[in-house]
C-alpha positions as CSV (number, residue, x, y, z in Angstrom):
1,M,-5.1,-14.2,45.2
2,A,-5.7,-15.7,41.8
3,R,-8.3,-14.1,39.6
4,G,-10.7,-16.3,37.7
5,R,-12.1,-15.7,34.3
6,K,-14.5,-12.8,34.1
7,K,-17.9,-14.3,34.2
8,E,-19.9,-13.8,31.0
9,L,-23.5,-12.9,31.7
10,N,-25.9,-15.5,30.5
11,L,-26.8,-14.0,27.2
12,T,-29.4,-15.4,24.9
13,L,-28.2,-16.5,21.5
14,E,-29.8,-13.5,19.9
15,E,-28.0,-11.2,22.4
16,Q,-24.7,-13.0,21.7
17,L,-25.3,-12.6,18.0
18,E,-26.0,-8.9,18.4
19,K,-22.9,-8.4,20.5
20,L,-20.8,-10.2,17.9
21,Q,-22.2,-8.1,15.1
22,I,-21.4,-4.9,16.9
23,E,-17.8,-6.1,17.3
24,I,-17.6,-7.0,13.6
25,D,-18.9,-3.6,12.6
26,E,-16.3,-1.9,14.8
27,H,-13.5,-3.9,13.4
28,T,-14.7,-3.3,9.8
29,E,-14.7,0.4,10.4
30,T,-11.2,0.2,11.9
31,L,-10.0,-1.8,8.8
32,K,-11.5,0.9,6.5
33,V,-9.6,3.6,8.3
34,L,-6.3,1.6,8.2
35,K,-6.7,0.9,4.5
36,S,-7.3,4.6,3.9
37,K,-4.1,5.5,5.8
38,K,-2.2,2.9,3.9
39,K,-3.4,4.3,0.6
40,E,-2.3,7.9,1.7
41,I,1.1,6.7,2.6
42,L,1.6,4.8,-0.6
43,K,0.6,7.9,-2.5
44,K,3.1,10.0,-0.6
45,I,5.8,7.5,-1.4
46,E,5.0,7.5,-5.1
47,D,4.9,11.3,-5.1
48,K,8.3,11.4,-3.4
49,E,9.8,9.0,-5.9
50,K,8.5,11.0,-8.8
51,E,10.0,14.2,-7.3
52,D,13.3,12.4,-6.8
53,V,13.4,11.3,-10.5
54,Y,12.4,14.8,-11.6
55,R,15.1,16.4,-9.4
56,A,17.7,14.0,-10.8
57,F,16.6,14.8,-14.3
58,L,17.0,18.6,-13.6
59,D,20.3,18.1,-11.9
60,S,21.7,16.1,-14.8
61,G,21.4,19.0,-17.2
62,K,20.1,16.7,-19.9
63,T,17.2,17.7,-22.2
64,L,13.9,15.8,-22.3
65,N,14.9,14.4,-25.7
66,D,18.2,13.1,-24.2
67,L,16.3,11.4,-21.4
68,K,13.8,9.8,-23.9
69,M,16.6,8.5,-26.1
70,L,18.4,7.0,-23.1
71,L,15.3,5.3,-21.9
72,L,14.5,4.0,-25.4
73,K,18.0,2.5,-25.7
74,E,17.7,0.8,-22.4
75,T,14.3,-0.6,-23.3
76,V,15.5,-1.9,-26.6
77,A,18.6,-3.5,-25.0
78,A,16.4,-5.1,-22.3
79,N,14.1,-6.5,-24.9
80,E,17.0,-7.9,-27.0
81,S,18.6,-9.6,-24.0
82,G,15.3,-11.0,-23.0
83,S,14.6,-12.5,-26.4
84,E,18.1,-14.1,-26.5
85,K,17.4,-16.2,-23.5
86,E,14.4,-17.9,-25.1
C-alpha cells in the first residue's frame, strides 16, 4: 500500500518560523563542529609535513648553514628565471 506524504500539522506562521529557527540553530552548531574538526585535521597535516621536512634534514647530514645556502640559491634562481620571462 502506497504511503502518502506525512501530514504537516497546521502550524501558525509564528510556529513555522520558530521551528525553522530551531533547525537553523542546529545546523549552525553542526557547522561549527565540522569547521573545528577541519581545522584540527589541517593542523595535524601541517605538523606532519614539518616533521617530515625536519627528519629529511636530519637524515641528510647537512648543517643548518648548508640548508640555508641551498634554499637561498634556489630562491635566487627562481627569482632570476621569473624575471627573464617578463
